[in-house]
C-alpha positions in Angstrom: 222.3 75.3 230.0 224.2 73.2 232.7 223.0 69.4 233.0 224.3 69.5 236.5 220.9 71.8 237.8 219.0 68.8 236.8 220.3 66.1 239.1 218.7 65.1 242.5 219.6 62.6 244.7 217.1 59.3 244.7 217.2 55.7 247.0 216.8 52.9 244.8 213.7 51.6 246.7 212.1 54.8 245.5 211.6 53.2 242.1 208.3 51.4 241.9 208.4 47.9 240.5 205.0 47.2 240.3 201.9 49.8 239.5 199.5 50.6 242.7 196.4 48.2 242.7 193.9 49.4 241.1 195.2 51.4 239.3 193.8 54.9 240.5 195.1 54.2 244.0 198.2 55.6 243.2 199.1 58.9 245.1 199.1 62.4 243.7 201.3 65.5 244.7 199.6 68.6 243.2 202.5 70.9 242.9 200.8 74.3 243.6 203.3 77.7 243.0 203.9 78.3 246.7 203.1 74.8 248.1 201.7 71.3 247.6 199.1 69.1 248.4 199.7 65.3 249.2 196.5 63.7 247.4 195.7 60.8 245.6 195.0 59.9 241.9 191.2 59.9 242.6 190.8 63.4 244.0 191.5 64.7 240.0 188.2 65.4 239.4 187.7 67.8 242.3 191.3 69.3 241.1 190.1 70.1 237.8 186.8 72.2 236.4 184.0 71.9 234.5 184.9 72.8 231.2 188.6 71.3 231.3 189.7 69.1 228.7 192.4 66.1 229.0 194.6 65.3 226.1 195.7 61.3 226.7 197.9 59.4 224.1 196.2 56.8 222.9 199.7 55.0 221.7 200.2 51.0 222.3 202.9 49.8 223.2 204.4 46.7 221.3 206.4 43.5 223.1 209.4 45.0 221.7 212.5 43.2 223.4 213.4 40.0 221.6 216.3 38.4 222.2 218.3 36.5 219.1 221.1 34.7 217.9 223.7 36.4 215.3 224.7 34.3 212.7 228.0 35.1 210.4 230.9 33.6 209.3 232.9 34.4 212.6 230.5 32.7 214.3 226.9 32.8 216.6 226.5 34.8 219.4 223.2 35.7 221.8 222.0 39.4 221.4 219.4 41.3 222.9 217.2 43.9 220.9 215.0 46.4 221.5 213.1 47.9 218.5 212.8 51.6 218.9 211.0 52.9 216.1 210.3 52.0 212.3 212.3 53.4 209.3 210.2 52.2 206.3 210.6 49.4 204.0 210.7 47.1 207.0 213.8 48.8 208.3 213.5 49.3 212.0 216.1 51.6 214.4 216.8 49.8 217.9 219.0 49.2 220.7 221.1 46.0 220.6 223.0 44.7 224.0 225.3 44.3 223.0 226.0 46.0 219.7 229.4 45.1 219.3 228.7 41.7 218.6 226.5 43.0 215.3 228.3 44.1 212.0 226.4 45.3 209.1 225.3 42.1 206.9 225.0 40.1 209.9 222.0 38.0 210.0 220.0 37.5 213.4 217.3 34.8 214.0 214.8 35.7 216.8 212.4 32.7 217.0 210.0 33.1 214.1 211.6 36.4 213.0 214.9 37.4 211.0 216.6 40.2 210.3 219.6 41.2 208.6 221.6 43.9 210.3 221.7 47.1 208.0 224.1 49.2 210.2 225.6 49.7 213.6 225.8 53.2 215.0 226.8 54.6 218.1 225.4 54.1 221.6 224.3 50.9 220.8 221.8 51.5 217.9 221.6 49.2 215.1 219.3 49.2 211.8 217.7 45.9 211.1 216.1 44.9 208.3 212.6 42.4 208.5 211.3 40.7 205.7 207.3 41.0 205.4 204.7 43.6 206.6 204.7 45.7 209.9 201.3 43.9 210.7 203.1 40.5 210.3 206.1 41.8 212.5 203.4 42.9 215.2 201.8 39.5 215.4 205.4 37.8 215.5 205.9 39.9 218.7 202.8 39.5 220.4 204.2 35.5 220.4 207.8 35.9 221.1 208.8 39.8 222.6 208.4 40.6 225.7 206.9 44.2 226.9 210.2 46.8 227.4 210.0 47.7 230.7 212.7 50.8 231.4 216.3 49.4 232.2 216.1 51.1 235.9 213.3 48.1 236.6 215.5 45.9 238.5 213.6 42.7 236.9 212.3 41.1 233.8 209.4 41.9 232.4 206.5 38.8 232.9 203.6 38.2 232.3 201.3 40.7 234.3 203.3 43.3 232.7 201.4 42.7 229.1 198.6 44.7 230.7 200.3 46.5 233.6 202.4 48.5 230.9 199.7 49.3 228.7 197.0 52.2 229.3 193.3 51.4 229.1 193.5 54.1 225.8 195.7 51.8 224.1 194.8 52.1 220.8 197.0 52.5 217.9 200.2 50.2 218.3 203.9 51.2 217.6 205.4 52.8 221.2 208.1 51.1 222.7 207.7 52.9 226.5 204.5 53.2 228.1 202.8 57.1 228.2 202.9 56.3 232.2 201.0 58.9 233.4 198.0 58.0 231.6 198.6 54.2 233.4 196.7 55.7 236.3 193.3 56.0 234.9 190.4 53.3 235.1 186.8 53.6 233.6 185.4 54.6 236.9 187.9 57.5 237.3 186.9 58.6 233.8 183.3 58.4 234.8 184.0 60.5 237.6 185.7 63.1 235.4 182.8 63.1 232.8 180.3 63.9 235.9 182.4 66.6 236.6 182.3 68.3 233.3 185.5 67.4 232.2 186.0 66.2 228.6 188.6 64.3 226.8 190.6 64.1 223.6 193.5 61.9 222.0 196.9 62.3 220.4 199.5 59.7 219.5 203.0 59.8 220.5 204.8 56.4 219.5 207.4 56.6 222.8 210.8 55.6 221.6 213.3 53.7 224.0 215.3 56.7 223.8 213.3 58.0 226.3 215.3 56.3 229.0 218.8 57.4 227.6 220.4 59.5 230.0 221.7 63.2 229.3 225.6 62.2 229.1 226.5 66.0 228.0 227.3 68.6 230.3 225.1 71.7 228.8 222.3 70.7 227.4 222.7 71.8 224.0 225.2 69.3 223.0 222.1 67.1 223.6 220.3 64.7 220.9 216.6 63.8 220.5 215.5 60.8 219.5 213.0 61.9 216.6 209.1 59.9 217.4 206.1 59.6 215.3 203.3 61.6 216.6 199.9 62.7 215.5 197.4 65.7 216.6 194.2 65.1 214.5 191.7 67.9 213.1 189.4 66.3 216.2 192.0 67.0 218.9 192.6 70.5 217.3 188.6 71.4 217.6 188.6 69.7 221.3 191.4 71.9 222.0 190.4 75.2 220.4 186.5 75.0 222.0 187.9 74.5 225.2 190.0 77.8 224.6 186.7 79.3 223.8 185.1 78.0 226.7 187.6 79.5 228.4 188.7 76.2 229.8 192.1 74.5 230.3 194.1 72.0 228.5 195.2 69.5 230.6 198.1 67.0 228.7 198.1 64.0 230.4 202.1 63.3 230.1 204.9 64.4 228.4 204.2 62.6 225.6 200.7 64.4 225.1 202.5 67.7 225.7 205.2 67.2 223.1 202.6 66.2 220.6 200.6 69.3 221.9 203.4 71.5 221.8 204.6 70.0 217.8 200.9 71.0 216.9 201.1 74.8 218.4 201.2 77.7 216.0 203.4 80.2 216.5 201.4 83.8 217.6 198.7 81.2 219.4 196.4 78.0 218.7 197.1 74.6 217.4 196.8 72.8 213.8 196.6 69.3 213.0 200.3 67.6 213.1 201.4 64.4 212.0 204.9 63.4 211.5 208.4 62.7 213.5 209.2 65.6 216.6 212.6 65.4 218.0 211.4 68.8 220.4 213.7 68.9 223.3 211.5 71.2 225.9 213.9 73.3 228.5 213.3 75.9 230.7 212.8 79.2 228.9 211.0 77.7 226.4 207.3 79.4 225.9 204.3 77.0 226.1 201.3 77.6 223.6 199.0 75.2 224.7 199.0 73.2 227.8 197.8 74.5 230.8 198.5 71.8 233.5 200.1 68.7 233.0 199.5 65.6 234.6 203.2 63.4 235.0 204.9 60.7 237.2 207.9 61.3 238.9 210.9 61.2 236.2 214.9 60.2 236.4 217.3 63.1 237.6 219.4 64.5 234.5 216.8 63.4 232.0 215.0 65.2 229.2 211.6 64.6 231.2 212.8 65.9 234.1 214.1 69.0 232.1 210.4 69.1 230.5 208.9 69.9 233.7 211.1 72.0 235.2 210.2 74.1 232.1 206.8 73.9 232.8 206.5 74.6 236.5 209.6 76.2 237.0 213.3 74.4 238.6 213.4 75.2 242.0 209.4 74.3 242.2 210.2 71.3 240.8 213.0 70.5 242.8 211.4 71.3 246.0 208.3 69.2 245.4 210.7 66.0 244.0 212.1 66.7 247.6 209.1 66.7 249.3 208.0 63.1 247.2 211.3 61.5 247.7 211.1 62.0 251.6 207.3 61.2 252.1 207.5 57.8 250.3 206.0 58.4 246.8 206.9 55.7 244.2 209.4 57.2 241.5 209.6 56.5 237.6 207.0 54.3 235.0 205.1 52.3 237.7 205.4 54.8 240.4 202.7 58.0 241.3 202.0 61.3 239.9 201.9 64.7 239.9 199.8 67.8 239.0 201.7 71.2 237.5 200.6 73.8 236.9 202.4 75.7 234.4 204.5 78.7 235.8 203.5 81.6 233.3 199.8 81.1 234.1 200.4 81.2 238.1 
């Protein structure tokens, strides 16, 4: 599939640098089959129905961006590293800048942390080995790391991002990017949804830095997705199954929640518990098995996330919706506004 069909023009002025305050004051575009509605996130209860089920990603973003100094026989050099995902035994996949300064066997000092470079791969990827437990690493990152804002943000992370780039549901540490659709939710909004009879449940997907990597191939078949660890528990399976039985709709909050649900989908219908890595790459033509609606932010052109929303709601519909959003001042990307999408096959 030609990647060019997922391209669109977007001025840098459309990229949100800070979130709406309060969070639920963000705008929401309801993308219906034949028209769009300009709404706000606080209108979500009126767009859902009693018996519907919201599925959130409860991952917690770790301060995964750390600055260090390489120590090697050829001299010292400064490097910046963004941890991506754990590989076990203290090893982490990471992205380094500039990666050319690192070789296998180099030591890197990150303040209270020290790592050894195990391997250097392509595209800036490195494998680092840290001493100690994962819990001690996370504790050290809280002291020395910064929040890993996406590369399209034109500023460094600051103290506000420690809370801004974390959802109210954050529980399981391990993500290096936020599940941004859930950033719009507040206790007030959750109370309003509950009053309307809308239930909620959780999945976990530890979002990796690879989510921001551009698709450099000209054809989607040549693109490699970076694996991410996810889980859909038995409790989540029960909630989804009960929703189906009462003819309610499953609403994935964010592309990360959607990818976990689809990773847990059974052939022939239904859902089963899932725990492990997923590298599911969803493009137009994919047959969705679980989610009926998707609440998601506005994504990068030529990205795997824009391809996913085109698969969900239709490429032509999404191109029209994005053009409307751009022309009417919606704010794009992680700290931006959101849209409510209705699955094309269900329209």
